[in-house]
Every structure is written in C-alpha cells, then in structure tokens.
GULO-590839 format. One record per atom (N, C-alpha, C): residue number from 1; residue in one letter; atom name; z, y negated, x. Coordinates in nm, 4 decimals, padded with zeros to 6 digits. Layout:
BEGIN
<rec nr="NUM" rest="A" atom="CA" pz="Z" py="Y" px="X"/>
...
//
This chain:
BEGIN
<rec nr="1" rest="M" atom="N" pz="-03.6966" py="05.3265" px="01.4093"/>
<rec nr="1" rest="M" atom="CA" pz="-03.8196" py="05.3719" px="01.4729"/>
<rec nr="1" rest="M" atom="C" pz="-03.9311" py="05.2727" px="01.4420"/>
<rec nr="2" rest="L" atom="N" pz="-03.9167" py="05.1500" px="01.4816"/>
<rec nr="2" rest="L" atom="CA" pz="-04.0238" py="05.0526" px="01.4663"/>
<rec nr="2" rest="L" atom="C" pz="-04.1063" py="05.0508" px="01.5939"/>
<rec nr="3" rest="G" atom="N" pz="-04.2341" py="05.0199" px="01.5789"/>
<rec nr="3" rest="G" atom="CA" pz="-04.3217" py="05.0155" px="01.6951"/>
<rec nr="3" rest="G" atom="C" pz="-04.4169" py="05.1329" px="01.6985"/>
<rec nr="4" rest="K" atom="N" pz="-04.4566" py="05.1701" px="01.8168"/>
<rec nr="4" rest="K" atom="CA" pz="-04.5551" py="05.2771" px="01.8333"/>
<rec nr="4" rest="K" atom="C" pz="-04.4937" py="05.4124" px="01.7970"/>
<rec nr="5" rest="A" atom="N" pz="-04.5706" py="05.4910" px="01.7237"/>
<rec nr="5" rest="A" atom="CA" pz="-04.5251" py="05.6234" px="01.6810"/>
<rec nr="5" rest="A" atom="C" pz="-04.6451" py="05.7153" px="01.6753"/>
<rec nr="6" rest="R" atom="N" pz="-04.6214" py="05.8405" px="01.6416"/>
<rec nr="6" rest="R" atom="CA" pz="-04.7288" py="05.9381" px="01.6299"/>
<rec nr="6" rest="R" atom="C" pz="-04.7217" py="05.9999" px="01.4909"/>
<rec nr="7" rest="L" atom="N" pz="-04.8385" py="06.0137" px="01.4302"/>
<rec nr="7" rest="L" atom="CA" pz="-04.8538" py="06.0801" px="01.3007"/>
<rec nr="7" rest="L" atom="C" pz="-04.9148" py="06.2163" px="01.3265"/>
<rec nr="8" rest="L" atom="N" pz="-04.8457" py="06.3202" px="01.2840"/>
<rec nr="8" rest="L" atom="CA" pz="-04.8979" py="06.4565" px="01.2889"/>
<rec nr="8" rest="L" atom="C" pz="-04.9328" py="06.4942" px="01.1464"/>
<rec nr="9" rest="K" atom="N" pz="-05.0563" py="06.5347" px="01.1247"/>
<rec nr="9" rest="K" atom="CA" pz="-05.0977" py="06.5785" px="00.9906"/>
<rec nr="9" rest="K" atom="C" pz="-05.1355" py="06.7256" px="00.9962"/>
<rec nr="10" rest="V" atom="N" pz="-05.0917" py="06.7974" px="00.8942"/>
<rec nr="10" rest="V" atom="CA" pz="-05.1197" py="06.9396" px="00.8833"/>
<rec nr="10" rest="V" atom="C" pz="-05.1757" py="06.9658" px="00.7443"/>
<rec nr="11" rest="Y" atom="N" pz="-05.2970" py="07.0185" px="00.7397"/>
<rec nr="11" rest="Y" atom="CA" pz="-05.3611" py="07.0555" px="00.6137"/>
<rec nr="11" rest="Y" atom="C" pz="-05.3548" py="07.2076" px="00.6018"/>
<rec nr="12" rest="M" atom="N" pz="-05.3165" py="07.2548" px="00.4833"/>
<rec nr="12" rest="M" atom="CA" pz="-05.3054" py="07.3991" px="00.4598"/>
<rec nr="12" rest="M" atom="C" pz="-05.3240" py="07.4258" px="00.3114"/>
<rec nr="13" rest="G" atom="N" pz="-05.3350" py="07.5522" px="00.2764"/>
<rec nr="13" rest="G" atom="CA" pz="-05.3446" py="07.5911" px="00.1364"/>
<rec nr="13" rest="G" atom="C" pz="-05.2069" py="07.6082" px="00.0755"/>
<rec nr="14" rest="E" atom="N" pz="-05.1963" py="07.5776" px="-00.0512"/>
<rec nr="14" rest="E" atom="CA" pz="-05.0692" py="07.5879" px="-00.1225"/>
<rec nr="14" rest="E" atom="C" pz="-05.0152" py="07.7313" px="-00.1244"/>
<rec nr="15" rest="S" atom="N" pz="-05.1024" py="07.8298" px="-00.1209"/>
<rec nr="15" rest="S" atom="CA" pz="-05.0583" py="07.9688" px="-00.1304"/>
<rec nr="15" rest="S" atom="C" pz="-05.0149" py="08.0279" px="00.0041"/>
<rec nr="16" rest="E" atom="N" pz="-05.0339" py="07.9548" px="00.1141"/>
<rec nr="16" rest="E" atom="CA" pz="-04.9949" py="08.0060" px="00.2465"/>
<rec nr="16" rest="E" atom="C" pz="-04.8438" py="08.0233" px="00.2534"/>
<rec nr="17" rest="R" atom="N" pz="-04.8024" py="08.1329" px="00.3170"/>
<rec nr="17" rest="R" atom="CA" pz="-04.6592" py="08.1623" px="00.3278"/>
<rec nr="17" rest="R" atom="C" pz="-04.6223" py="08.1921" px="00.4729"/>
<rec nr="18" rest="Y" atom="N" pz="-04.4929" py="08.1670" px="00.5029"/>
<rec nr="18" rest="Y" atom="CA" pz="-04.4393" py="08.1978" px="00.6356"/>
<rec nr="18" rest="Y" atom="C" pz="-04.2929" py="08.2355" px="00.6178"/>
<rec nr="19" rest="K" atom="N" pz="-04.2553" py="08.3510" px="00.6683"/>
<rec nr="19" rest="K" atom="CA" pz="-04.1176" py="08.4009" px="00.6567"/>
<rec nr="19" rest="K" atom="C" pz="-04.0680" py="08.3963" px="00.5120"/>
<rec nr="20" rest="N" atom="N" pz="-04.1502" py="08.4482" px="00.4213"/>
<rec nr="20" rest="N" atom="CA" pz="-04.1165" py="08.4601" px="00.2786"/>
<rec nr="20" rest="N" atom="C" pz="-04.0945" py="08.3276" px="00.2065"/>
<rec nr="21" rest="K" atom="N" pz="-04.1474" py="08.2180" px="00.2602"/>
<rec nr="21" rest="K" atom="CA" pz="-04.1395" py="08.0869" px="00.1962"/>
<rec nr="21" rest="K" atom="C" pz="-04.2790" py="08.0269" px="00.1929"/>
<rec nr="22" rest="P" atom="N" pz="-04.3030" py="07.9352" px="00.0990"/>
<rec nr="22" rest="P" atom="CA" pz="-04.4276" py="07.8589" px="00.1096"/>
<rec nr="22" rest="P" atom="C" pz="-04.4321" py="07.7907" px="00.2469"/>
<rec nr="23" rest="L" atom="N" pz="-04.5474" py="07.7957" px="00.3124"/>
<rec nr="23" rest="L" atom="CA" pz="-04.5601" py="07.7429" px="00.4484"/>
<rec nr="23" rest="L" atom="C" pz="-04.5197" py="07.5963" px="00.4564"/>
<rec nr="24" rest="Y" atom="N" pz="-04.5643" py="07.5148" px="00.3602"/>
<rec nr="24" rest="Y" atom="CA" pz="-04.5307" py="07.3728" px="00.3651"/>
<rec nr="24" rest="Y" atom="C" pz="-04.3792" py="07.3526" px="00.3558"/>
<rec nr="25" rest="Q" atom="N" pz="-04.3109" py="07.4320" px="00.2751"/>
<rec nr="25" rest="Q" atom="CA" pz="-04.1661" py="07.4208" px="00.2603"/>
<rec nr="25" rest="Q" atom="C" pz="-04.0946" py="07.4639" px="00.3893"/>
<rec nr="26" rest="Y" atom="N" pz="-04.1414" py="07.5731" px="00.4464"/>
<rec nr="26" rest="Y" atom="CA" pz="-04.0849" py="07.6189" px="00.5742"/>
<rec nr="26" rest="Y" atom="C" pz="-04.0966" py="07.5087" px="00.6790"/>
<rec nr="27" rest="L" atom="N" pz="-04.2156" py="07.4476" px="00.6889"/>
<rec nr="27" rest="L" atom="CA" pz="-04.2371" py="07.3446" px="00.7908"/>
<rec nr="27" rest="L" atom="C" pz="-04.1490" py="07.2220" px="00.7694"/>
<rec nr="28" rest="V" atom="N" pz="-04.1288" py="07.1798" px="00.6450"/>
<rec nr="28" rest="V" atom="CA" pz="-04.0426" py="07.0641" px="00.6189"/>
<rec nr="28" rest="V" atom="C" pz="-03.9023" py="07.0907" px="00.6734"/>
<rec nr="29" rest="H" atom="N" pz="-03.8474" py="07.2071" px="00.6421"/>
<rec nr="29" rest="H" atom="CA" pz="-03.7128" py="07.2411" px="00.6885"/>
<rec nr="29" rest="H" atom="C" pz="-03.7097" py="07.2577" px="00.8412"/>
<rec nr="30" rest="W" atom="N" pz="-03.8150" py="07.3146" px="00.8963"/>
<rec nr="30" rest="W" atom="CA" pz="-03.8249" py="07.3344" px="01.0408"/>
<rec nr="30" rest="W" atom="C" pz="-03.8251" py="07.1995" px="01.1139"/>
<rec nr="31" rest="F" atom="N" pz="-03.9069" py="07.1054" px="01.0639"/>
<rec nr="31" rest="F" atom="CA" pz="-03.9109" py="06.9713" px="01.1249"/>
<rec nr="31" rest="F" atom="C" pz="-03.7756" py="06.9015" px="01.1127"/>
<rec nr="32" rest="K" atom="N" pz="-03.7082" py="06.9203" px="00.9999"/>
<rec nr="32" rest="K" atom="CA" pz="-03.5752" py="06.8591" px="00.9825"/>
<rec nr="32" rest="K" atom="C" pz="-03.4777" py="06.9153" px="01.0855"/>
<rec nr="33" rest="E" atom="N" pz="-03.4808" py="07.0467" px="01.1061"/>
<rec nr="33" rest="E" atom="CA" pz="-03.3944" py="07.1085" px="01.2076"/>
<rec nr="33" rest="E" atom="C" pz="-03.4243" py="07.0553" px="01.3479"/>
<rec nr="34" rest="K" atom="N" pz="-03.5493" py="07.0199" px="01.3730"/>
<rec nr="34" rest="K" atom="CA" pz="-03.5898" py="06.9673" px="01.5037"/>
<rec nr="34" rest="K" atom="C" pz="-03.5546" py="06.8197" px="01.5197"/>
<rec nr="35" rest="G" atom="N" pz="-03.5006" py="06.7577" px="01.4136"/>
<rec nr="35" rest="G" atom="CA" pz="-03.4603" py="06.6176" px="01.4221"/>
<rec nr="35" rest="G" atom="C" pz="-03.5732" py="06.5178" px="01.4115"/>
<rec nr="36" rest="I" atom="N" pz="-03.6821" py="06.5574" px="01.3467"/>
<rec nr="36" rest="I" atom="CA" pz="-03.7981" py="06.4691" px="01.3319"/>
<rec nr="36" rest="I" atom="C" pz="-03.7680" py="06.3586" px="01.2305"/>
<rec nr="37" rest="G" atom="N" pz="-03.8195" py="06.2387" px="01.2578"/>
<rec nr="37" rest="G" atom="CA" pz="-03.7890" py="06.1197" px="01.1787"/>
<rec nr="37" rest="G" atom="C" pz="-03.8256" py="06.1260" px="01.0315"/>
<rec nr="38" rest="G" atom="N" pz="-03.9410" py="06.1797" px="00.9987"/>
<rec nr="38" rest="G" atom="CA" pz="-03.9809" py="06.1840" px="00.8581"/>
<rec nr="38" rest="G" atom="C" pz="-04.0960" py="06.2792" px="00.8334"/>
<rec nr="39" rest="V" atom="N" pz="-04.0907" py="06.3457" px="00.7175"/>
<rec nr="39" rest="V" atom="CA" pz="-04.1957" py="06.4388" px="00.6751"/>
<rec nr="39" rest="V" atom="C" pz="-04.2204" py="06.4192" px="00.5263"/>
<rec nr="40" rest="T" atom="N" pz="-04.3459" py="06.4133" px="00.4881"/>
<rec nr="40" rest="T" atom="CA" pz="-04.3843" py="06.4058" px="00.3478"/>
<rec nr="40" rest="T" atom="C" pz="-04.4894" py="06.5117" px="00.3200"/>
<rec nr="41" rest="V" atom="N" pz="-04.4770" py="06.5779" px="00.2044"/>
<rec nr="41" rest="V" atom="CA" pz="-04.5762" py="06.6765" px="00.1614"/>
<rec nr="41" rest="V" atom="C" pz="-04.6492" py="06.6185" px="00.0411"/>
<rec nr="42" rest="S" atom="N" pz="-04.7814" py="06.6265" px="00.0431"/>
<rec nr="42" rest="S" atom="CA" pz="-04.8644" py="06.5841" px="-00.0698"/>
<rec nr="42" rest="S" atom="C" pz="-04.9526" py="06.7001" px="-00.1120"/>
<rec nr="43" rest="R" atom="N" pz="-04.9780" py="06.7076" px="-00.2409"/>
<rec nr="43" rest="R" atom="CA" pz="-05.0674" py="06.8107" px="-00.2939"/>
<rec nr="43" rest="R" atom="C" pz="-05.2006" py="06.7433" px="-00.3270"/>
<rec nr="44" rest="G" atom="N" pz="-05.3064" py="06.7975" px="-00.2705"/>
<rec nr="44" rest="G" atom="CA" pz="-05.4385" py="06.7447" px="-00.3001"/>
<rec nr="44" rest="G" atom="C" pz="-05.4850" py="06.7896" px="-00.4377"/>
<rec nr="45" rest="I" atom="N" pz="-05.5667" py="06.7091" px="-00.5021"/>
<rec nr="45" rest="I" atom="CA" pz="-05.6175" py="06.7484" px="-00.6337"/>
<rec nr="45" rest="I" atom="C" pz="-05.7529" py="06.8177" px="-00.6251"/>
<rec nr="46" rest="E" atom="N" pz="-05.8178" py="06.8015" px="-00.5108"/>
<rec nr="46" rest="E" atom="CA" pz="-05.9450" py="06.8700" px="-00.4913"/>
<rec nr="46" rest="E" atom="C" pz="-05.9817" py="06.8633" px="-00.3438"/>
<rec nr="47" rest="G" atom="N" pz="-06.0435" py="06.9690" px="-00.2947"/>
<rec nr="47" rest="G" atom="CA" pz="-06.0861" py="06.9673" px="-00.1559"/>
<rec nr="47" rest="G" atom="C" pz="-06.1374" py="07.1022" px="-00.1109"/>
<rec nr="48" rest="Y" atom="N" pz="-06.1901" py="07.1048" px="00.0120"/>
<rec nr="48" rest="Y" atom="CA" pz="-06.2330" py="07.2297" px="00.0733"/>
<rec nr="48" rest="Y" atom="C" pz="-06.2140" py="07.2164" px="00.2228"/>
<rec nr="49" rest="G" atom="N" pz="-06.2094" py="07.3311" px="00.2889"/>
<rec nr="49" rest="G" atom="CA" pz="-06.1909" py="07.3326" px="00.4325"/>
<rec nr="49" rest="G" atom="C" pz="-06.3057" py="07.4035" px="00.5003"/>
<rec nr="50" rest="Q" atom="N" pz="-06.2755" py="07.4651" px="00.6128"/>
<rec nr="50" rest="Q" atom="CA" pz="-06.3765" py="07.5296" px="00.6954"/>
<rec nr="50" rest="Q" atom="C" pz="-06.4530" py="07.6375" px="00.6193"/>
<rec nr="51" rest="D" atom="N" pz="-06.3850" py="07.7051" px="00.5250"/>
<rec nr="51" rest="D" atom="CA" pz="-06.4507" py="07.8134" px="00.4493"/>
<rec nr="51" rest="D" atom="C" pz="-06.5442" py="07.7623" px="00.3395"/>
<rec nr="52" rest="K" atom="N" pz="-06.5433" py="07.6313" px="00.3137"/>
<rec nr="52" rest="K" atom="CA" pz="-06.6289" py="07.5642" px="00.2145"/>
<rec nr="52" rest="K" atom="C" pz="-06.6023" py="07.6094" px="00.0713"/>
<rec nr="53" rest="I" atom="N" pz="-06.4871" py="07.6718" px="00.0457"/>
<rec nr="53" rest="I" atom="CA" pz="-06.4493" py="07.7100" px="-00.0909"/>
<rec nr="53" rest="I" atom="C" pz="-06.3794" py="07.5904" px="-00.1538"/>
<rec nr="54" rest="L" atom="N" pz="-06.4297" py="07.5454" px="-00.2683"/>
<rec nr="54" rest="L" atom="CA" pz="-06.3743" py="07.4290" px="-00.3365"/>
<rec nr="54" rest="L" atom="C" pz="-06.2481" py="07.4688" px="-00.4122"/>
<rec nr="55" rest="H" atom="N" pz="-06.1411" py="07.3944" px="-00.3884"/>
<rec nr="55" rest="H" atom="CA" pz="-06.0149" py="07.4133" px="-00.4590"/>
<rec nr="55" rest="H" atom="C" pz="-05.9927" py="07.2878" px="-00.5424"/>
<rec nr="56" rest="T" atom="N" pz="-05.9641" py="07.3052" px="-00.6715"/>
<rec nr="56" rest="T" atom="CA" pz="-05.9556" py="07.1902" px="-00.7600"/>
<rec nr="56" rest="T" atom="C" pz="-05.8414" py="07.2047" px="-00.8592"/>
<rec nr="57" rest="A" atom="N" pz="-05.7912" py="07.0906" px="-00.9073"/>
<rec nr="57" rest="A" atom="CA" pz="-05.6849" py="07.0891" px="-01.0070"/>
<rec nr="57" rest="A" atom="C" pz="-05.7409" py="07.0567" px="-01.1449"/>
<rec nr="58" rest="R" atom="N" pz="-05.8732" py="07.0543" px="-01.1577"/>
<rec nr="58" rest="R" atom="CA" pz="-05.9320" py="07.0276" px="-01.2891"/>
<rec nr="58" rest="R" atom="C" pz="-05.8883" py="07.1352" px="-01.3874"/>
<rec nr="59" rest="F" atom="N" pz="-05.8608" py="07.0943" px="-01.5079"/>
<rec nr="59" rest="F" atom="CA" pz="-05.7999" py="07.1815" px="-01.6089"/>
<rec nr="59" rest="F" atom="C" pz="-05.8740" py="07.3139" px="-01.6260"/>
<rec nr="60" rest="L" atom="N" pz="-06.0041" py="07.3116" px="-01.6409"/>
<rec nr="60" rest="L" atom="CA" pz="-06.0790" py="07.4345" px="-01.6667"/>
<rec nr="60" rest="L" atom="C" pz="-06.1048" py="07.5163" px="-01.5406"/>
<rec nr="61" rest="E" atom="N" pz="-06.0824" py="07.4574" px="-01.4239"/>
<rec nr="61" rest="E" atom="CA" pz="-06.1087" py="07.5265" px="-01.2986"/>
<rec nr="61" rest="E" atom="C" pz="-05.9827" py="07.5323" px="-01.2135"/>
<rec nr="62" rest="L" atom="N" pz="-05.8668" py="07.5497" px="-01.2759"/>
<rec nr="62" rest="L" atom="CA" pz="-05.7396" py="07.5413" px="-01.2068"/>
<rec nr="62" rest="L" atom="C" pz="-05.7312" py="07.6389" px="-01.0899"/>
<rec nr="63" rest="S" atom="N" pz="-05.7046" py="07.5865" px="-00.9737"/>
<rec nr="63" rest="S" atom="CA" pz="-05.6925" py="07.6667" px="-00.8525"/>
<rec nr="63" rest="S" atom="C" pz="-05.5456" py="07.6942" px="-00.8238"/>
<rec nr="64" rest="S" atom="N" pz="-05.5175" py="07.8118" px="-00.7738"/>
<rec nr="64" rest="S" atom="CA" pz="-05.3801" py="07.8426" px="-00.7350"/>
<rec nr="64" rest="S" atom="C" pz="-05.3585" py="07.8160" px="-00.5856"/>
<rec nr="65" rest="D" atom="N" pz="-05.4573" py="07.7577" px="-00.5210"/>
<rec nr="65" rest="D" atom="CA" pz="-05.4473" py="07.7324" px="-00.3771"/>
<rec nr="65" rest="D" atom="C" pz="-05.4952" py="07.5917" px="-00.3449"/>
<rec nr="66" rest="L" atom="N" pz="-05.4274" py="07.4925" px="-00.4032"/>
<rec nr="66" rest="L" atom="CA" pz="-05.4665" py="07.3537" px="-00.3797"/>
<rec nr="66" rest="L" atom="C" pz="-05.4342" py="07.3127" px="-00.2361"/>
<rec nr="67" rest="P" atom="N" pz="-05.5036" py="07.2117" px="-00.1868"/>
<rec nr="67" rest="P" atom="CA" pz="-05.4743" py="07.1632" px="-00.0520"/>
<rec nr="67" rest="P" atom="C" pz="-05.3350" py="07.1010" px="-00.0462"/>
<rec nr="68" rest="M" atom="N" pz="-05.2624" py="07.1288" px="00.0610"/>
<rec nr="68" rest="M" atom="CA" pz="-05.1316" py="07.0684" px="00.0865"/>
<rec nr="68" rest="M" atom="C" pz="-05.1418" py="06.9927" px="00.2180"/>
<rec nr="69" rest="I" atom="N" pz="-05.0843" py="06.8735" px="00.2218"/>
<rec nr="69" rest="I" atom="CA" pz="-05.0920" py="06.7892" px="00.3400"/>
<rec nr="69" rest="I" atom="C" pz="-04.9508" py="06.7492" px="00.3816"/>
<rec nr="70" rest="L" atom="N" pz="-04.9145" py="06.7817" px="00.5023"/>
<rec nr="70" rest="L" atom="CA" pz="-04.7874" py="06.7374" px="00.5600"/>
<rec nr="70" rest="L" atom="C" pz="-04.8160" py="06.6199" px="00.6503"/>
<rec nr="71" rest="E" atom="N" pz="-04.7398" py="06.5133" px="00.6332"/>
<rec nr="71" rest="E" atom="CA" pz="-04.7460" py="06.3987" px="00.7228"/>
<rec nr="71" rest="E" atom="C" pz="-04.6112" py="06.3905" px="00.7930"/>
<rec nr="72" rest="V" atom="N" pz="-04.6142" py="06.3965" px="00.9243"/>
<rec nr="72" rest="V" atom="CA" pz="-04.4938" py="06.4016" px="01.0065"/>
<rec nr="72" rest="V" atom="C" pz="-04.4987" py="06.2821" px="01.1007"/>
<rec nr="73" rest="I" atom="N" pz="-04.3925" py="06.1996" px="01.1001"/>
<rec nr="73" rest="I" atom="CA" pz="-04.3942" py="06.0781" px="01.1818"/>
<rec nr="73" rest="I" atom="C" pz="-04.2700" py="06.0707" px="01.2690"/>
<rec nr="74" rest="D" atom="N" pz="-04.2927" py="06.0457" px="01.3952"/>
<rec nr="74" rest="D" atom="CA" pz="-04.1856" py="06.0211" px="01.4911"/>
<rec nr="74" rest="D" atom="C" pz="-04.2508" py="05.9697" px="01.6189"/>
<rec nr="75" rest="V" atom="N" pz="-04.1736" py="05.9552" px="01.7228"/>
<rec nr="75" rest="V" atom="CA" pz="-04.2272" py="05.9104" px="01.8512"/>
<rec nr="75" rest="V" atom="C" pz="-04.3032" py="06.0258" px="01.9171"/>
<rec nr="76" rest="P" atom="N" pz="-04.4025" py="05.9946" px="01.9987"/>
<rec nr="76" rest="P" atom="CA" pz="-04.4813" py="06.1005" px="02.0632"/>
<rec nr="76" rest="P" atom="C" pz="-04.3966" py="06.2010" px="02.1406"/>
<rec nr="77" rest="E" atom="N" pz="-04.2897" py="06.1548" px="02.2032"/>
<rec nr="77" rest="E" atom="CA" pz="-04.2048" py="06.2443" px="02.2837"/>
<rec nr="77" rest="E" atom="C" pz="-04.1408" py="06.3546" px="02.1995"/>
<rec nr="78" rest="K" atom="N" pz="-04.1241" py="06.3293" px="02.0688"/>
<rec nr="78" rest="K" atom="CA" pz="-04.0652" py="06.4312" px="01.9810"/>
<rec nr="78" rest="K" atom="C" pz="-04.1720" py="06.5148" px="01.9104"/>
<rec nr="79" rest="I" atom="N" pz="-04.2870" py="06.4549" px="01.8832"/>
<rec nr="79" rest="I" atom="CA" pz="-04.3952" py="06.5252" px="01.8119"/>
<rec nr="79" rest="I" atom="C" pz="-04.4722" py="06.6189" px="01.9051"/>
<rec nr="80" rest="D" atom="N" pz="-04.5144" py="06.5683" px="02.0190"/>
<rec nr="80" rest="D" atom="CA" pz="-04.6051" py="06.6426" px="02.1074"/>
<rec nr="80" rest="D" atom="C" pz="-04.5558" py="06.7815" px="02.1488"/>
<rec nr="81" rest="P" atom="N" pz="-04.4278" py="06.7978" px="02.1852"/>
<rec nr="81" rest="P" atom="CA" pz="-04.3838" py="06.9316" px="02.2257"/>
<rec nr="81" rest="P" atom="C" pz="-04.3874" py="07.0354" px="02.1130"/>
<rec nr="82" rest="L" atom="N" pz="-04.3908" py="06.9892" px="01.9874"/>
<rec nr="82" rest="L" atom="CA" pz="-04.3896" py="07.0805" px="01.8727"/>
<rec nr="82" rest="L" atom="C" pz="-04.5292" py="07.1292" px="01.8326"/>
<rec nr="83" rest="I" atom="N" pz="-04.6322" py="07.0614" px="01.8793"/>
<rec nr="83" rest="I" atom="CA" pz="-04.7689" py="07.0916" px="01.8341"/>
<rec nr="83" rest="I" atom="C" pz="-04.8106" py="07.2358" px="01.8624"/>
<rec nr="84" rest="P" atom="N" pz="-04.7883" py="07.2918" px="01.9817"/>
<rec nr="84" rest="P" atom="CA" pz="-04.8288" py="07.4313" px="02.0025"/>
<rec nr="84" rest="P" atom="C" pz="-04.7626" py="07.5287" px="01.9053"/>
<rec nr="85" rest="E" atom="N" pz="-04.6346" py="07.5064" px="01.8759"/>
<rec nr="85" rest="E" atom="CA" pz="-04.5659" py="07.5958" px="01.7828"/>
<rec nr="85" rest="E" atom="C" pz="-04.6171" py="07.5773" px="01.6402"/>
<rec nr="86" rest="V" atom="N" pz="-04.6444" py="07.4531" px="01.6010"/>
<rec nr="86" rest="V" atom="CA" pz="-04.7022" py="07.4283" px="01.4684"/>
<rec nr="86" rest="V" atom="C" pz="-04.8352" py="07.5018" px="01.4565"/>
<rec nr="87" rest="C" atom="N" pz="-04.9181" py="07.4925" px="01.5586"/>
<rec nr="87" rest="C" atom="CA" pz="-05.0484" py="07.5600" px="01.5561"/>
<rec nr="87" rest="C" atom="C" pz="-05.0334" py="07.7119" px="01.5456"/>
<rec nr="88" rest="S" atom="N" pz="-04.9281" py="07.7672" px="01.6029"/>
<rec nr="88" rest="S" atom="CA" pz="-04.9084" py="07.9120" px="01.5930"/>
<rec nr="88" rest="S" atom="C" pz="-04.8514" py="07.9522" px="01.4571"/>
<rec nr="89" rest="I" atom="N" pz="-04.7789" py="07.8630" px="01.3910"/>
<rec nr="89" rest="I" atom="CA" pz="-04.7215" py="07.8913" px="01.2587"/>
<rec nr="89" rest="I" atom="C" pz="-04.8276" py="07.8783" px="01.1498"/>
<rec nr="90" rest="V" atom="N" pz="-04.9183" py="07.7823" px="01.1642"/>
<rec nr="90" rest="V" atom="CA" pz="-05.0217" py="07.7566" px="01.0629"/>
<rec nr="90" rest="V" atom="C" pz="-05.1403" py="07.8468" px="01.0936"/>
<rec nr="91" rest="P" atom="N" pz="-05.1635" py="07.9511" px="01.0104"/>
<rec nr="91" rest="P" atom="CA" pz="-05.2672" py="08.0495" px="01.0421"/>
<rec nr="91" rest="P" atom="C" pz="-05.4097" py="07.9956" px="01.0294"/>
<rec nr="92" rest="K" atom="N" pz="-05.4310" py="07.9084" px="00.9335"/>
<rec nr="92" rest="K" atom="CA" pz="-05.5612" py="07.8425" px="00.9188"/>
<rec nr="92" rest="K" atom="C" pz="-05.5336" py="07.7052" px="00.8602"/>
<rec nr="93" rest="G" atom="N" pz="-05.6239" py="07.6166" px="00.8795"/>
<rec nr="93" rest="G" atom="CA" pz="-05.6024" py="07.4802" px="00.8341"/>
<rec nr="93" rest="G" atom="C" pz="-05.6399" py="07.3831" px="00.9439"/>
<rec nr="94" rest="L" atom="N" pz="-05.5883" py="07.2627" px="00.9322"/>
<rec nr="94" rest="L" atom="CA" pz="-05.6217" py="07.1560" px="01.0262"/>
<rec nr="94" rest="L" atom="C" pz="-05.4920" py="07.0925" px="01.0741"/>
<rec nr="95" rest="V" atom="N" pz="-05.4799" py="07.0760" px="01.2045"/>
<rec nr="95" rest="V" atom="CA" pz="-05.3631" py="07.0114" px="01.2640"/>
<rec nr="95" rest="V" atom="C" pz="-05.4161" py="06.9035" px="01.3586"/>
<rec nr="96" rest="F" atom="N" pz="-05.3724" py="06.7786" px="01.3378"/>
<rec nr="96" rest="F" atom="CA" pz="-05.4167" py="06.6719" px="01.4275"/>
<rec nr="96" rest="F" atom="C" pz="-05.3123" py="06.5618" px="01.4339"/>
<rec nr="97" rest="T" atom="N" pz="-05.3257" py="06.4747" px="01.5335"/>
<rec nr="97" rest="T" atom="CA" pz="-05.2362" py="06.3611" px="01.5488"/>
<rec nr="97" rest="T" atom="C" pz="-05.3158" py="06.2325" px="01.5568"/>
<rec nr="98" rest="A" atom="N" pz="-05.2459" py="06.1238" px="01.5288"/>
<rec nr="98" rest="A" atom="CA" pz="-05.3024" py="05.9901" px="01.5446"/>
<rec nr="98" rest="A" atom="C" pz="-05.1891" py="05.8973" px="01.5871"/>
<rec nr="99" rest="D" atom="N" pz="-05.2199" py="05.8067" px="01.6763"/>
<rec nr="99" rest="D" atom="CA" pz="-05.1227" py="05.7058" px="01.7156"/>
<rec nr="99" rest="D" atom="C" pz="-05.1182" py="05.5995" px="01.6072"/>
<rec nr="100" rest="I" atom="N" pz="-04.9962" py="05.5598" px="01.5694"/>
<rec nr="100" rest="I" atom="CA" pz="-04.9793" py="05.4615" px="01.4620"/>
<rec nr="100" rest="I" atom="C" pz="-04.8810" py="05.3543" px="01.5057"/>
<rec nr="101" rest="Q" atom="N" pz="-04.8761" py="05.2474" px="01.4295"/>
<rec nr="101" rest="Q" atom="CA" pz="-04.7811" py="05.1388" px="01.4491"/>
<rec nr="101" rest="Q" atom="C" pz="-04.6922" py="05.1341" px="01.3260"/>
<rec nr="102" rest="V" atom="N" pz="-04.5608" py="05.1490" px="01.3422"/>
<rec nr="102" rest="V" atom="CA" pz="-04.4666" py="05.1449" px="01.2307"/>
<rec nr="102" rest="V" atom="C" pz="-04.4134" py="05.0011" px="01.2190"/>
<rec nr="103" rest="Y" atom="N" pz="-04.4285" py="04.9426" px="01.0998"/>
<rec nr="103" rest="Y" atom="CA" pz="-04.3842" py="04.8056" px="01.0765"/>
<rec nr="103" rest="Y" atom="C" pz="-04.2544" py="04.7990" px="00.9962"/>
<rec nr="104" rest="K" atom="N" pz="-04.2284" py="04.9012" px="00.9168"/>
<rec nr="104" rest="K" atom="CA" pz="-04.1051" py="04.9055" px="00.8378"/>
<rec nr="104" rest="K" atom="C" pz="-04.0641" py="05.0509" px="00.8263"/>
<rec nr="105" rest="H" atom="N" pz="-03.9337" py="05.0750" px="00.8393"/>
<rec nr="105" rest="H" atom="CA" pz="-03.8812" py="05.2105" px="00.8267"/>
<rec nr="105" rest="H" atom="C" pz="-03.7427" py="05.2016" px="00.7662"/>
<rec nr="106" rest="G" atom="N" pz="-03.7276" py="05.2485" px="00.6436"/>
<rec nr="106" rest="G" atom="CA" pz="-03.5976" py="05.2446" px="00.5775"/>
<rec nr="106" rest="G" atom="C" pz="-03.5527" py="05.1033" px="00.5472"/>
<rec nr="107" rest="K" atom="N" pz="-03.4262" py="05.0758" px="00.5694"/>
<rec nr="107" rest="K" atom="CA" pz="-03.3661" py="04.9457" px="00.5345"/>
<rec nr="107" rest="K" atom="C" pz="-03.3749" py="04.8431" px="00.6446"/>
<rec nr="108" rest="E" atom="N" pz="-03.4402" py="04.8767" px="00.7529"/>
<rec nr="108" rest="E" atom="CA" pz="-03.4490" py="04.7857" px="00.8683"/>
<rec nr="108" rest="E" atom="C" pz="-03.5170" py="04.6558" px="00.8324"/>
//
C-alpha cells in the first residue's frame, strides 16, 4: 500500500464501551474483520474534548478516562464506506480523515 492513502482518526474516552468491550478494542477487531490495512491505538496523557473536562495521567490527578486515539490507514475506497458506521458506533468523540502519502509500509 504505497502511494496515496487515507488516515481515519477516532478520538474517544478510555472508559467508553461497545458490546461489553472497551470501544477502542472493539473497533480494532472490527477494522481487522473488514480487512483494513492497519490500525494503531494510542493513549493520550492529557487532553479534553467538547465537554472541556480535563483528563490527565498526572500521578496526583489520575483520570480513569484518558483520551484514546485510533489511527486507521488504508486506501480511500476501503476507509470511506466505513465512516458512517464508525460514527454510529462512537457515541461521542471526534472522527475525521486526512489524505496522506505512504512512503514505506512493512518490508517493502
């Protein structure tokens, strides 16, 4: 998958759940079932969203709902049809795409 691709990013809270699983974990497995090229989950150490509530990993202010970020990469033809369903699965958060250029992927 070298060349033009699409990056789908999904921001959500760590405590969000879907079908009795953490939402980020559900989405990783869901994207894998859909045959998507790659997904990475990152945990933010501090941040806030639309509600303006600060979530932080600082020792004295430990939050149980840190920001989680999914980065999903594949060609637009595979990403775009999934966006409406992703938006319906993610109850609150941020979902967006960006066009990217892939220069290296795996052992290529």
